[in-house]
DRENLUMLO-891693 format. One line per field, with one value per residue (C-alpha): residue in one letter; x, z negated, y negated. Coordinates in steps of 0.05 Angstrom, whole numbers, plus 5000, padded with zeros to 4 digits. Example, Ala and Ser with C-alpha at 12.3 -4.5 7.8 and 13.67 -1.06 7.14 Angstrom:
REM DRENLUMLO-891693
resn c(A, S)
c1 c(5246, 5273)
c3 c(4844, 4857)
c2 c(5090, 5021)
END
This chain:
REM DRENLUMLO-891693
resn c(M, A, P, H, V, D, N, S, K, M, K, M, T, Y, G, S, F, R, L, F, P, A, P, A, M, S, F, S, I, E, A, L, K, T, N, A, G, E, R, I, T, D, Q, V, T, L, G, F, T, G, T, L, L, N, T, D, D, L, A, V, N, D, A, A, T, I, I, G, L, R, D, D, L, V, A, A, L, S, G, D, N, Q, E, F, V, L, R, H, H, I, G, S, T, A, A, S, G, T, S, I, I, S, G, I, Y, P, R, V, E, G, L, T, F, E, E, S, I, Y, I, D, T, L, G, Y, S, F, L, L, I, Y, E, T, N, L, V, S, G, A, V, P, I, E, S, Y, S, D, D, W, D, F, E, E, D, P, S, N, R, V, I, R, I, S, H, E, V, N, A, K, G, I, N, T, T, I, S, G, G, T, S, N, A, L, E, N, A, R, T, W, V, N, A, R, M, G, V, G, T, I, P, S, G, L, P, Q, F, C, D, S, G, T, L, G, T, F, V, E, Q, K, Y, R, T, E, A, G, S, V, T, D, G, T, Y, S, A, N, E, E, I, T, Q, A, S, G, T, Y, A, H, S, Y, T, A, Q, F, Q, E, D, E, A, G, I, V, T, L, S, L, N, G, N, I, E, G, L, G, R, F, D, T, A, I, D, A, A, I, S, G, W, N, V, F, V, S, P, A, L, S, G, I, A, G, G, I, Y, I, E, L, S, G, T, R, T, L, N, N, N, P, Q, S, L, S, I, T, K, D, V, F, S, G, R, V, G, Y, S, I, T, F, N, D, D, P, E, D, N, L, P, S, G, I, A, E, F, S, V, T, K, Q, I, K, L, P, T, R, K, K, A, V, F, P, I, P, S, R, I, A, G, S, I, V, Q, D, V, G, T, P, T, D, G, S, I, V, I, N, G, T, A, Q, G, V, V, D, T, Q, L, D, Y, V, K, N, F, C, S, D, Q, I, N, I, L, R, P, N, A, A, L, F, N, E, L, W, F, G, D, F, N, E, T, E, N, N, D, Q, K, T, F, S, F, A, V, T, W, N, F, T, D, N, L, T, N, V, P, D, P, S, G, E, V, S, F)
c1 c(6735, 6739, 6676, 6625, 6632, 6569, 6594, 6536, 6579, 6632, 6623, 6664, 6666, 6703, 6696, 6623, 6600, 6584, 6601, 6543, 6541, 6616, 6656, 6710, 6778, 6846, 6914, 6982, 7045, 7103, 7168, 7175, 7246, 7276, 7302, 7371, 7344, 7338, 7280, 7238, 7171, 7120, 7059, 6996, 6938, 6872, 6826, 6752, 6699, 6627, 6554, 6501, 6432, 6363, 6324, 6259, 6202, 6230, 6162, 6164, 6219, 6250, 6324, 6324, 6343, 6406, 6424, 6414, 6461, 6513, 6512, 6517, 6581, 6610, 6600, 6629, 6694, 6704, 6750, 6819, 6847, 6784, 6794, 6782, 6755, 6738, 6700, 6666, 6593, 6532, 6534, 6609, 6652, 6680, 6649, 6611, 6651, 6718, 6769, 6799, 6831, 6834, 6881, 6888, 6876, 6885, 6873, 6819, 6833, 6800, 6725, 6687, 6620, 6602, 6556, 6485, 6411, 6406, 6350, 6368, 6444, 6504, 6577, 6632, 6706, 6756, 6825, 6850, 6922, 6968, 7041, 7070, 7133, 7173, 7248, 7279, 7314, 7286, 7249, 7189, 7198, 7178, 7230, 7283, 7339, 7401, 7441, 7504, 7532, 7599, 7618, 7677, 7658, 7690, 7686, 7729, 7765, 7710, 7666, 7591, 7558, 7485, 7454, 7383, 7346, 7277, 7234, 7163, 7141, 7099, 7040, 7051, 6998, 6958, 6915, 6867, 6893, 6923, 6975, 7046, 7076, 7100, 7132, 7168, 7194, 7217, 7252, 7290, 7310, 7332, 7378, 7416, 7425, 7484, 7558, 7574, 7538, 7581, 7606, 7677, 7723, 7685, 7699, 7750, 7761, 7733, 7787, 7776, 7842, 7881, 7824, 7807, 7772, 7726, 7658, 7596, 7522, 7494, 7422, 7366, 7299, 7247, 7179, 7128, 7064, 7011, 6973, 7032, 7072, 7131, 7185, 7246, 7302, 7358, 7420, 7473, 7542, 7606, 7677, 7736, 7803, 7778, 7716, 7709, 7720, 7755, 7754, 7773, 7786, 7844, 7846, 7911, 7900, 7952, 7935, 7969, 8017, 8042, 8006, 7980, 7914, 7907, 7837, 7814, 7743, 7730, 7678, 7687, 7633, 7627, 7612, 7556, 7483, 7454, 7494, 7552, 7564, 7564, 7607, 7658, 7659, 7669, 7723, 7759, 7756, 7784, 7836, 7860, 7837, 7842, 7912, 7939, 7907, 7964, 8013, 7965, 7958, 8036, 8049, 7997, 8029, 8095, 8064, 8033, 8097, 8089, 8154, 8151, 8128, 8055, 8034, 8012, 7960, 7894, 7863, 7793, 7757, 7685, 7656, 7587, 7557, 7501, 7480, 7430, 7477, 7536, 7578, 7626, 7645, 7697, 7728, 7796, 7844, 7918, 7965, 8039, 8037, 8096, 8058, 8003, 8046, 8039, 8013, 7953, 7976, 8027, 8002, 8062, 8133, 8190, 8260, 8322, 8382, 8447, 8508, 8579, 8621, 8697, 8744, 8819, 8853, 8899, 8953, 8951, 9012, 9002, 9068, 9069, 9081, 9077, 9046, 9026, 8987, 8989, 9027, 8979, 9004, 8963, 8965, 8941, 8883, 8810, 8776, 8723, 8651, 8589, 8515, 8467, 8396, 8349, 8278, 8219, 8153, 8090, 8036, 7963, 7936, 7924, 7989, 8043, 8110, 8144, 8102, 8127, 8199, 8192, 8163, 8224, 8272, 8239, 8247, 8321, 8334, 8300, 8347, 8410, 8473, 8492, 8561, 8578, 8586, 8640, 8711, 8693, 8628, 8621, 8575, 8592, 8537, 8473, 8425, 8352, 8298, 8230, 8171, 8120, 8065, 8066, 8081, 8140, 8207, 8266, 8331, 8395, 8442, 8509, 8550, 8624, 8656, 8715, 8720, 8773, 8811, 8790, 8716, 8724, 8709, 8764, 8771, 8790, 8729, 8657, 8610, 8554, 8509)
c3 c(1281, 1340, 1348, 1398, 1466, 1506, 1576, 1610, 1596, 1644, 1719, 1750, 1827, 1880, 1945, 1948, 1901, 1827, 1777, 1730, 1673, 1675, 1660, 1610, 1639, 1621, 1645, 1655, 1690, 1719, 1749, 1820, 1840, 1902, 1897, 1888, 1822, 1848, 1820, 1874, 1844, 1790, 1802, 1762, 1750, 1729, 1702, 1703, 1661, 1667, 1670, 1723, 1689, 1714, 1695, 1730, 1698, 1669, 1662, 1736, 1726, 1795, 1807, 1870, 1832, 1801, 1867, 1903, 1852, 1861, 1937, 1931, 1888, 1934, 1995, 1954, 1937, 2001, 2029, 2004, 1998, 1974, 1923, 1851, 1807, 1735, 1716, 1656, 1663, 1632, 1559, 1553, 1514, 1579, 1635, 1680, 1740, 1709, 1734, 1685, 1738, 1813, 1872, 1867, 1930, 1906, 1938, 1909, 1882, 1844, 1842, 1803, 1772, 1708, 1704, 1700, 1708, 1749, 1711, 1668, 1666, 1707, 1683, 1731, 1734, 1787, 1793, 1825, 1841, 1865, 1865, 1834, 1812, 1875, 1862, 1898, 1964, 1957, 2010, 1980, 1998, 1956, 1981, 2035, 2065, 2101, 2132, 2175, 2215, 2248, 2299, 2344, 2417, 2444, 2517, 2505, 2449, 2421, 2358, 2363, 2307, 2289, 2241, 2216, 2170, 2141, 2092, 2064, 2053, 1999, 2017, 1989, 2027, 1980, 2030, 2038, 2110, 2142, 2102, 2114, 2086, 2157, 2168, 2102, 2118, 2186, 2157, 2110, 2162, 2216, 2166, 2160, 2234, 2278, 2281, 2227, 2175, 2180, 2111, 2089, 2094, 2148, 2189, 2145, 2177, 2247, 2298, 2364, 2393, 2368, 2321, 2361, 2329, 2390, 2365, 2410, 2400, 2455, 2443, 2396, 2377, 2327, 2301, 2255, 2218, 2204, 2161, 2116, 2121, 2142, 2193, 2218, 2268, 2294, 2334, 2371, 2367, 2401, 2374, 2418, 2434, 2488, 2524, 2562, 2551, 2607, 2611, 2670, 2691, 2739, 2787, 2818, 2880, 2927, 2997, 3035, 3068, 2998, 3005, 2936, 2930, 2864, 2846, 2791, 2770, 2720, 2686, 2658, 2605, 2593, 2522, 2505, 2522, 2590, 2640, 2590, 2596, 2671, 2677, 2630, 2667, 2734, 2704, 2674, 2745, 2781, 2735, 2697, 2721, 2796, 2802, 2753, 2787, 2833, 2774, 2730, 2788, 2798, 2725, 2725, 2789, 2754, 2688, 2730, 2764, 2830, 2870, 2919, 2914, 2907, 2962, 2934, 2986, 2967, 3015, 2994, 2945, 2925, 2872, 2838, 2798, 2746, 2726, 2670, 2637, 2643, 2678, 2739, 2762, 2813, 2850, 2882, 2917, 2931, 2964, 2972, 3049, 3077, 3140, 3101, 3065, 3118, 3108, 3147, 3219, 3225, 3265, 3262, 3230, 3225, 3197, 3187, 3149, 3168, 3122, 3144, 3082, 3080, 3085, 3072, 3134, 3169, 3224, 3274, 3321, 3375, 3389, 3456, 3453, 3376, 3354, 3287, 3322, 3310, 3253, 3205, 3160, 3099, 3106, 3032, 3049, 3062, 3131, 3136, 3122, 3156, 3143, 3201, 3192, 3254, 3258, 3301, 3285, 3324, 3307, 3324, 3385, 3356, 3314, 3327, 3346, 3296, 3243, 3264, 3264, 3195, 3170, 3198, 3166, 3097, 3105, 3126, 3065, 3020, 3048, 3061, 3021, 2957, 2968, 2896, 2904, 2956, 2958, 3025, 3063, 3131, 3191, 3248, 3300, 3298, 3357, 3366, 3420, 3428, 3470, 3462, 3507, 3465, 3399, 3387, 3355, 3345, 3309, 3292, 3242, 3221, 3160, 3151, 3083, 3049, 2986, 2937, 2957, 2890, 2911, 2978, 2983, 2969, 3028, 2981, 2936, 2942, 2985, 2948, 2970)
c2 c(0826, 0780, 0739, 0765, 0733, 0723, 0744, 0707, 0646, 0671, 0676, 0730, 0735, 0776, 0741, 0717, 0775, 0760, 0815, 0811, 0826, 0808, 0872, 0880, 0865, 0894, 0865, 0902, 0882, 0922, 0900, 0931, 0952, 0981, 1053, 1020, 0988, 0916, 0878, 0848, 0825, 0838, 0880, 0859, 0907, 0884, 0938, 0931, 0970, 0948, 0968, 0959, 0941, 0957, 0894, 0917, 0952, 1013, 1047, 1058, 1110, 1093, 1101, 1059, 0996, 1025, 1058, 0991, 0957, 1011, 1004, 0927, 0938, 0988, 0940, 0881, 0919, 0955, 0902, 0879, 0808, 0772, 0719, 0739, 0683, 0676, 0611, 0580, 0583, 0548, 0546, 0554, 0506, 0481, 0450, 0498, 0520, 0506, 0560, 0606, 0654, 0637, 0640, 0716, 0758, 0830, 0899, 0945, 1012, 1067, 1048, 1103, 1107, 1146, 1205, 1178, 1192, 1127, 1098, 1037, 1034, 1058, 1050, 1035, 1018, 0995, 0962, 0899, 0899, 0845, 0820, 0757, 0727, 0747, 0743, 0683, 0706, 0779, 0813, 0849, 0921, 0982, 1030, 1037, 1079, 1057, 1117, 1118, 1176, 1178, 1235, 1244, 1251, 1316, 1291, 1230, 1192, 1150, 1155, 1157, 1119, 1129, 1080, 1088, 1041, 1050, 1007, 1005, 0932, 0902, 0858, 0788, 0752, 0703, 0673, 0729, 0744, 0805, 0845, 0823, 0890, 0908, 0842, 0845, 0914, 0890, 0830, 0875, 0925, 0875, 0841, 0905, 0921, 0909, 0926, 0875, 0916, 0979, 0997, 0978, 1037, 1075, 1113, 1146, 1215, 1206, 1184, 1149, 1167, 1106, 1089, 1030, 0970, 0956, 0969, 0958, 0971, 1018, 1033, 1014, 1046, 1018, 1040, 1006, 1025, 0973, 1019, 1041, 0975, 1014, 0999, 1035, 1023, 1063, 1040, 1079, 1047, 1067, 1055, 1058, 1026, 0981, 0958, 1024, 1097, 1139, 1212, 1260, 1330, 1354, 1412, 1439, 1483, 1512, 1542, 1599, 1547, 1523, 1456, 1433, 1393, 1357, 1332, 1284, 1278, 1223, 1180, 1110, 1090, 1016, 0996, 0949, 0943, 0934, 0893, 0886, 0963, 0966, 0903, 0933, 0999, 0964, 0921, 0982, 1017, 0959, 0932, 0992, 1062, 1056, 1028, 1084, 1144, 1161, 1159, 1201, 1251, 1252, 1267, 1325, 1351, 1357, 1385, 1441, 1459, 1426, 1433, 1376, 1303, 1287, 1236, 1168, 1160, 1195, 1242, 1227, 1182, 1177, 1128, 1127, 1073, 1083, 1013, 1032, 1081, 1034, 1087, 1089, 1160, 1178, 1237, 1231, 1282, 1279, 1330, 1344, 1354, 1314, 1299, 1266, 1216, 1163, 1092, 1062, 1049, 1105, 1167, 1212, 1207, 1258, 1251, 1295, 1281, 1315, 1317, 1338, 1347, 1335, 1394, 1402, 1370, 1420, 1405, 1461, 1472, 1524, 1563, 1597, 1674, 1671, 1737, 1708, 1654, 1579, 1546, 1514, 1461, 1432, 1357, 1348, 1301, 1312, 1301, 1246, 1267, 1240, 1230, 1224, 1202, 1215, 1198, 1185, 1147, 1133, 1082, 1085, 1051, 0982, 0979, 0930, 0961, 0917, 0946, 1018, 0993, 0962, 1029, 1065, 1014, 1027, 1103, 1096, 1052, 1104, 1160, 1121, 1143, 1106, 1074, 1079, 1157, 1151, 1126, 1092, 1087, 1054, 1056, 1103, 1100, 1058, 1077, 1064, 1076, 1044, 1046, 0993, 1024, 1090, 1052, 1100, 1083, 1132, 1119, 1153, 1123, 1151, 1135, 1160, 1170, 1192, 1231, 1259, 1320, 1354, 1351, 1388, 1463, 1512, 1558, 1617, 1606, 1623, 1579, 1541, 1486)
END
């Protein structure tokens, strides 16, 4: 048997409170690991079993002494992170006050008292728990989760990514101060936030149109509990093929006069947080979206069976800017009314194009008193054809006449015949009329041309245009 140890030769204190007589002490150690099996630190549990003694006159049969000792112990163990010290005391083989255990600031758990009549003795037990041997570079957390969610946005070709991280920290404070469990949890969570932490190979099935590689954080939320030492953060991330996402709807409407109005209503969402998002949306509108809208509208007009040409100049345009959402919205309308396809400064414009096609040239010889009429001889060559373009334009009051004349020149050159389509092509007449006071300009330009006899209409055949 082990020799009897007089526990009066040991001085055991928790904070400023001395545990006397010193209770029996047990020791156990357990490696703490995350739920992924990574070792973080060791958890030490000190178990104490002792007895409170009534050293007063027991003949009085008064329980007040034991109850007072119990209440003193409860008060002493009611707070965590007090220093636990075990020292040699008077009569020990070592000098009195020499530390056996010190520098431990545990938390108290499981204080219980045995069943008793509260006269001479009262048994008790409790635990002191603390962590030690922290693995180098490891953040002391008890448990965690790190979850990613990828979802295709049905409104446009982007992927919405939701990332949520949670952790429960371990208190490793050894100074007796406030628990740092929340701080440890926050440190662990923050190291796993951001677009750079997206797991390799994801997204695998979700597709952002061209599966663009531009990934930008959009929003963040966070929550922490001082009581539980837990911390969580969530971030919303967008993946697209550029710095903005553009979506729109189109409406094709035809009135009773056959005029088609085509409307586009769109939204440009800038990617990024705060001013980065709205800056990206504005840049996307100015540099890419706005210059392309007439082309987009023209393509949709053809797809939806428009029969004329959609005017490039919009009839109306409205733009909205939402700074905090990082969005630019727009509504724009085009039509195919020929009278509306005029540039700024031109109030009215009309133009006609007349084409006189060649025919087989005949020589006609009138014969007096000939019952059968004139003698008609096929010369074997076609007549000359002609193309005449007539037009009139009027500028607004403050428009220079030269601007009106230049506009007319552009229209003539758009409609003029292509010389490569004819054997010969030459000017016939070239006429113009102008009025500077009324800002009007009229023109009539004639081209003559020749064509092969095989291309002229056959008088015995059907007429077709």
